[in-house]
N, C-alpha and C positions, 0 to 999 in steps of 0.2 A: 554452682546449682551443679549437681551430676542430674545427666540426660541420656537417657539411651535412644542409641540414632535406631529407624524403624523406616522400613522401604515403603513406599506405598505409589502404587501406579498411577492414581488418581489425580489430577493437576486440584479440582477442590477439599480431596481429601486430603492435599497434602499441605494448606493452608489451614485449612482445621486443625491439621496436628501440629502446625508452627503454635499455633496461637494459642492450643491446648497448654504444651510444650514449656514457652516461655511468657508464654500472658498476653492477654488484647494491647496491653500496652508496648508493648516490644515496635512491632511495627509501624505505627503511629508515632514513633518518636525515631528511628530512624528517617522516614519520609522528612519530619518538620525538620534534621540535621540536615540533612541534602537542600533541604530547600532554601535551606534557611542559607546554605551557603553557595549557591548556584546564584542566590539575588544577591550574595554578595560582592562578585565579582560584575554581577552588572550595575551596581548601585558604584561601583567604585569608577567604571567608562562613565556611566554617565556623570558622572560630579567632578571628573576632570575636567570636561568639558568647559566649563564655565568658570571655571578656576586657571585657564591656561595664559590669560594676563599676569595675574599672579606670579605663578610660576616662572614666567619668559622674565618677568622682572626681577622674583628673586636667583634666577639663576643667570641675570646676566647676559639674554638673550635678546638681542635687536630684529632683528629679520622674521618678519611673519613666516615662513618658510621654515625656518627653523623650529617654530612655534607649533606651527603643526604636524610637523617627522617628530615633536614630543609625544603628542597623540598619539601618530599612528604609530610611532616603535611601542607604546604603553598597550595601547591595542591587541597587538600581531603576538608581542611577548603573552600577553592574556591570553590568545588564542593560540599559539603554539607553543608556550612552557609547558604544557604538559605532554605533547608529545615529546619532548625529551627528559625533562626532569621526572615523569612517573617510571618509566625504564629507569633511570638510571639507582631509582629511591626503590625498586623490585629486588635488584642486582647486590647493590651495597646497602640498604638501608633496612633490609633482611638478615635476623640471626636465625642461625641451625639450630634447628631443638635438639639437641644433643643430651 
């Protein structure tokens, strides 16, 4: 779809222009996608806690401290992983448009 760019000063007009150019369903689609991705991270951290005994058994972990460290490592990697991998994706994952 070929779209002309227009500059609009008012914030309300910007939304109306976006909806007119792209259609009303596109903002809803993006909102739904972002919500699902956010909920997936929350669900993963919620689902790993009850599974800790099975994870410990499969990984042959005997100590309860090591089992809790597994949960802590998972949650910290989910929390801080994007801080490290986000910039790396921006630097090395982008292809220059020549």
